[in-house]
Wavefront OBJ file of the C-alpha trace (Angstrom):
o trace
v -6.915 17.592 10.217
v -3.599 18.897 8.876
v -3.402 19.686 5.147
v -0.915 16.877 4.410
v -3.121 14.405 6.312
v -6.130 15.460 4.228
v -4.124 14.942 1.042
v -2.994 11.510 2.254
v -6.559 10.524 3.122
v -7.794 11.630 -0.316
v -5.026 9.601 -1.930
v -5.938 6.494 0.052
v -9.602 6.896 -0.928
v -8.644 7.178 -4.601
v -6.345 4.161 -4.264
v -9.167 2.106 -2.710
v -11.455 3.032 -5.614
v -8.769 1.913 -8.071
v -8.323 -1.444 -6.317
v -12.091 -2.006 -6.164
v -12.321 -1.238 -9.897
v -9.693 -3.962 -10.424
v -11.983 -6.444 -8.656
v -10.373 -6.443 -5.222
v -12.091 -6.328 -1.863
v -10.750 -3.804 0.643
v -10.192 -5.611 3.945
v -8.611 -2.778 5.922
v -7.401 0.801 5.607
v -4.715 2.140 7.945
v -4.423 -1.161 9.820
v -2.112 -0.846 12.799
v -0.160 -3.205 14.985
v 1.846 -1.315 17.607
v 4.102 1.042 15.608
v 3.479 -0.752 12.293
v 0.888 0.386 9.756
v -0.445 -0.854 6.433
v -2.162 1.782 4.279
v -4.478 -0.656 2.483
v -5.027 -4.390 2.735
v -6.923 -5.730 -0.268
v -7.952 -9.245 -1.227
v -8.084 -10.634 -4.741
v -10.424 -13.582 -4.489
v -9.903 -15.162 -7.906
v -6.248 -15.827 -7.191
v -6.436 -15.914 -3.361
v -3.909 -13.124 -3.029
v -3.563 -10.580 -0.239
v -2.300 -7.186 -1.407
v -0.365 -5.067 1.072
v -0.573 -1.620 -0.500
v 1.573 1.396 0.312
v 0.072 4.669 -0.916
v 2.231 7.729 -1.559
v 0.296 10.914 -2.291
v 1.949 14.072 -3.564
v 0.951 17.277 -5.251
v 1.482 17.105 -8.995
v 4.328 19.633 -9.000
v 6.515 17.213 -7.007
v 8.286 14.526 -9.009
v 9.933 11.518 -7.441
v 10.803 7.897 -8.044
v 8.469 5.706 -5.999
v 11.287 3.336 -5.064
v 13.075 6.255 -3.410
v 9.940 6.798 -1.312
v 9.819 3.094 -0.406
v 13.164 2.811 1.352
v 14.688 -0.414 2.588
v 13.574 0.527 6.108
v 10.000 1.131 4.892
v 9.984 -2.222 3.091
v 11.112 -3.985 6.267
v 8.345 -2.262 8.248
v 5.755 -3.281 5.632
v 6.988 -6.881 5.658
v 6.783 -6.974 9.465
v 3.307 -5.421 9.370
v 2.180 -7.963 6.760
v 3.495 -10.811 8.917
v 1.590 -9.355 11.857
v -1.585 -9.069 9.790
v -1.381 -12.641 8.493
v -0.734 -14.008 11.990
v -3.396 -11.808 13.621
v -6.090 -13.123 11.273
v -4.567 -16.629 11.013
v -4.470 -16.437 7.211
v -2.939 -19.030 4.926
v -2.589 -16.978 1.766
v 0.018 -15.552 -0.602
v 0.974 -11.921 -0.011
v 2.019 -9.331 -2.571
v 3.413 -5.854 -1.901
v 2.021 -3.114 -4.139
v 2.600 0.633 -4.355
v 0.160 3.265 -5.579
v 1.441 6.747 -6.337
v -1.252 9.424 -6.291
v -0.569 12.884 -7.663
v -3.102 15.672 -7.221
v -2.887 18.739 -9.446
v -3.977 22.294 -8.650
v -7.447 21.692 -10.121
v -8.020 18.724 -7.794
v -7.601 16.041 -10.450
v -5.824 12.898 -9.293
v -3.537 10.722 -11.367
v -2.788 7.249 -10.028
v 0.097 4.977 -10.935
v -0.288 1.385 -9.730
v 2.807 -0.778 -9.241
v 1.698 -4.329 -8.457
v 4.301 -6.576 -6.867
v 6.559 -3.544 -6.397
v 9.088 -5.439 -4.320
v 9.771 -8.966 -3.126
v 10.420 -10.200 0.367
v 14.094 -11.075 0.763
v 14.710 -14.690 1.646
v 17.127 -15.727 4.361
v 19.158 -18.827 3.792
v 20.896 -20.810 6.471
v 23.908 -23.074 5.900
l 1 2 3 4 5 6 7 8 9 10 11 12 13 14 15 16 17 18 19 20 21 22 23 24 25 26 27 28 29 30 31 32 33 34 35 36 37 38 39 40 41 42 43 44 45 46 47 48 49 50 51 52 53 54 55 56 57 58 59 60 61 62 63 64 65 66 67 68 69 70 71 72 73 74 75 76 77 78 79 80 81 82 83 84 85 86 87 88 89 90 91 92 93 94 95 96 97 98 99 100 101 102 103 104 105 106 107 108 109 110 111 112 113 114 115 116 117 118 119 120 121 122 123 124 125 126 127
């Protein structure tokens, strides 16, 4: 496995542990539908909420704004993937889009920043 893929996998594992610690159930990791992918799909039972989670993992010496990493194109792909997921499993549930930023330092320590409800789905109106 390539070095960046290993780092991404470690970040997803850490993100799953964070979500589990928050009381969520991990439904899927790296769920795919054609060219679409969702890093983590988690379920929060108490509020019947499906979390579509995008994980961005970087080394600690790289600084960036997570919203720059989650471009408009990426948001559209996540929304389409979430629609596919909901339809595939015939779910009737609210969906929230979250982002987890994972930064790993030289000693191997990971720092996680969780951004629940990081962006909303744009609504289309018809006149």
